[in-house]
C-alpha positions in Angstrom: 50.3 -30.8 -28.3 47.2 -28.7 -28.2 43.7 -29.6 -27.1 42.6 -29.9 -30.7 44.9 -32.9 -31.1 43.1 -34.9 -28.5 39.7 -33.8 -29.7 40.6 -35.1 -33.1 42.0 -38.4 -31.8 38.7 -39.1 -30.0 36.6 -38.0 -32.9 38.5 -40.3 -35.3 38.5 -43.1 -32.7 42.3 -43.1 -32.7 42.4 -44.5 -29.2 44.8 -47.4 -29.3 46.0 -46.3 -25.8 42.6 -47.3 -24.4 42.6 -50.7 -22.7 39.6 -53.0 -22.9 40.4 -54.4 -19.4 41.7 -53.2 -16.1 45.4 -52.8 -16.0 47.0 -55.8 -14.2 49.6 -53.7 -12.6 46.8 -51.6 -10.9 45.3 -54.7 -9.4 48.7 -56.1 -8.3 50.3 -52.9 -7.0 47.5 -50.7 -5.7 47.4 -52.3 -2.2 51.0 -51.0 -1.7 49.6 -47.5 -1.3 47.7 -48.7 1.8 44.7 -46.5 1.3 41.5 -46.8 3.4 38.2 -47.4 1.7 36.6 -44.0 1.0 39.9 -42.4 0.1 39.6 -40.0 -2.8 41.7 -40.9 -5.8 42.6 -38.6 -8.7 43.0 -39.9 -12.2 44.4 -37.3 -14.5 43.9 -37.5 -18.3 41.6 -40.4 -17.6 39.9 -41.0 -21.0 37.3 -43.7 -20.5 39.6 -46.0 -18.5 38.0 -49.0 -16.9 40.6 -48.7 -14.1 38.3 -46.0 -12.6 35.5 -48.6 -12.2 38.0 -50.9 -10.5 39.1 -48.2 -8.1 35.5 -47.4 -7.3 34.8 -51.1 -6.6 37.6 -51.0 -4.0 35.5 -48.4 -2.1 37.4 -45.3 -3.3 35.8 -42.1 -4.5 37.3 -41.5 -7.9 37.7 -38.1 -9.6 39.1 -37.9 -13.1 39.9 -35.0 -15.5 39.5 -35.5 -19.3 39.5 -32.9 -22.1 37.4 -34.9 -24.5 33.6 -34.8 -24.0 33.4 -37.8 -26.3 35.6 -39.8 -23.9 33.6 -38.7 -20.9 30.3 -39.5 -22.4 31.5 -42.9 -23.7 32.7 -43.9 -20.2 29.3 -43.5 -18.7 27.3 -44.9 -21.7 29.5 -47.9 -22.2 29.2 -48.8 -18.6 25.5 -48.3 -18.4 25.8 -45.4 -15.9 23.4 -42.4 -15.8 25.3 -39.4 -14.4 24.1 -36.0 -13.5 25.8 -33.2 -15.5 26.4 -29.6 -14.5 28.6 -26.7 -15.5 31.1 -25.2 -13.0 33.3 -22.6 -14.6 35.4 -24.0 -17.4 34.5 -27.6 -16.4 31.5 -29.7 -17.1 31.0 -32.0 -14.1 29.7 -35.6 -14.8 28.9 -37.4 -11.6 27.4 -40.7 -10.5 27.8 -42.4 -7.1 31.5 -42.6 -6.4 32.8 -41.4 -9.8 33.2 -37.8 -10.9 34.7 -36.8 -14.2 35.7 -33.2 -14.8 35.5 -32.5 -18.5 38.0 -29.8 -19.3 41.7 -29.0 -19.6 44.0 -30.6 -16.9 46.2 -27.5 -17.0 43.3 -25.2 -16.2 42.3 -27.3 -13.2 43.0 -25.7 -9.8 43.0 -27.2 -6.3 39.7 -25.7 -5.2 38.0 -27.3 -8.2 39.6 -30.7 -7.6 39.3 -30.8 -3.8 41.5 -32.8 -1.5 42.7 -36.2 -2.7 44.5 -39.0 -1.0 46.3 -40.5 -4.0 47.0 -40.3 -7.7 46.8 -43.0 -10.3 48.6 -42.3 -13.5 48.6 -45.0 -16.2 48.1 -43.0 -19.4 48.8 -39.4 -18.4 52.6 -38.9 -18.3 53.1 -41.1 -21.4 50.4 -39.2 -23.2 52.5 -36.0 -23.4 55.6 -35.2 -25.5 58.8 -34.7 -23.6 58.7 -30.9 -23.5 55.3 -31.0 -21.8 56.1 -33.6 -19.2 57.9 -31.3 -16.7 54.9 -28.9 -16.7 52.5 -31.8 -16.2 54.4 -33.0 -13.2 54.7 -29.5 -11.8 51.0 -28.9 -12.1 50.2 -32.3 -10.7 52.3 -31.5 -7.7 50.3 -28.3 -7.3 47.0 -30.1 -7.5 47.9 -33.1 -5.3 50.9 -32.3 -3.1 52.4 -34.9 -0.8 50.1 -37.8 -1.7 51.2 -41.3 -2.8 51.0 -42.1 -6.5 51.0 -45.2 -8.7 52.7 -44.4 -12.0 52.8 -46.7 -15.0 55.1 -45.9 -18.0 56.1 -47.4 -21.3 59.6 -47.4 -22.8 60.4 -48.3 -26.4 62.4 -47.2 -29.5 60.7 -43.9 -30.2 62.5 -43.7 -33.6 60.3 -46.6 -34.9 57.0 -45.2 -33.7 55.7 -41.8 -32.9 53.6 -41.3 -29.8 51.3 -41.0 -28.1 51.7 -43.0 -26.0 55.3 -41.8 -25.7 58.3 -43.6 -24.5 59.4 -42.4 -21.0 62.7 -43.9 -19.7 63.4 -44.8 -16.1 66.0 -42.1 -16.0 63.4 -39.5 -17.0 61.0 -40.7 -14.3 63.8 -40.3 -11.7 64.6 -36.9 -13.0 61.0 -35.7 -13.0 60.3 -37.0 -9.5 63.7 -36.5 -7.9 62.3 -34.0 -5.4 59.7 -36.5 -4.1 60.1 -38.1 -0.6 60.5 -41.5 -2.2 60.5 -43.2 -5.6 60.3 -47.0 -5.8 60.5 -49.0 -9.0 58.1 -51.9 -8.5 58.3 -53.9 -11.7 59.1 -53.9 -15.4 57.7 -56.3 -18.0 58.2 -56.6 -21.7 54.6 -56.6 -23.0 55.4 -56.4 -26.8 53.7 -59.8 -27.5 50.4 -58.5 -26.2 50.6 -55.3 -28.3 50.1 -56.0 -32.0 50.1 -52.3 -32.9 53.6 -51.8 -31.6 54.9 -55.0 -33.3 53.5 -53.8 -36.6 55.8 -50.8 -36.3 58.8 -53.1 -36.1 59.3 -52.9 -32.3 60.8 -55.9 -30.6 60.5 -54.5 -27.1 57.9 -52.6 -25.2 58.7 -52.2 -21.5 55.9 -51.4 -19.1 57.1 -50.2 -15.7 55.3 -49.4 -12.5 56.5 -46.9 -9.9 55.3 -46.0 -6.4 55.9 -42.3 -5.6 55.6 -41.1 -2.1 54.4 -43.0 1.0 
């Protein structure tokens, strides 16, 4: 899955993965990470997620990375935010108050560019990638943000009835990808098919959304 794929998805407004509200699991489970106000939170493959606004409202400094300039621009415009914009190497940096978005390729991002973070929030990153790319994603994320707690949200469904993204990621795959982490806790699973018409139209009868706490 190349960068052109995501540029085309955003250009064609094929963004069914974008939620028009804050993810309920984020609100419910984020306190389990026990972060102090002012902690820096990394949101990889962030799109224009409203979850970033919620995290900032909790007093966190939020830094996201997103390859599509359309998504980055839309995040600020749709939320009536007026950022400063500057170029730093391969990344265009959009910044306002507690939120910074790095417009560029996640896989090109290096620790000095990201800086130190206290936690990672992954709702639409792991499930945005096909199976063969997911191990590389986790490896690079471990490189960027080692030994920090993460909140991970996944989807699991019959992939034969619908092509991703978002892709189906099973519980067993999550355990395999994160087996080297200090701890991996399954917090909840809910069948959310009734709230997702796009999936029902594909003939799916089950869409399991799961939330995981990784690390302390």
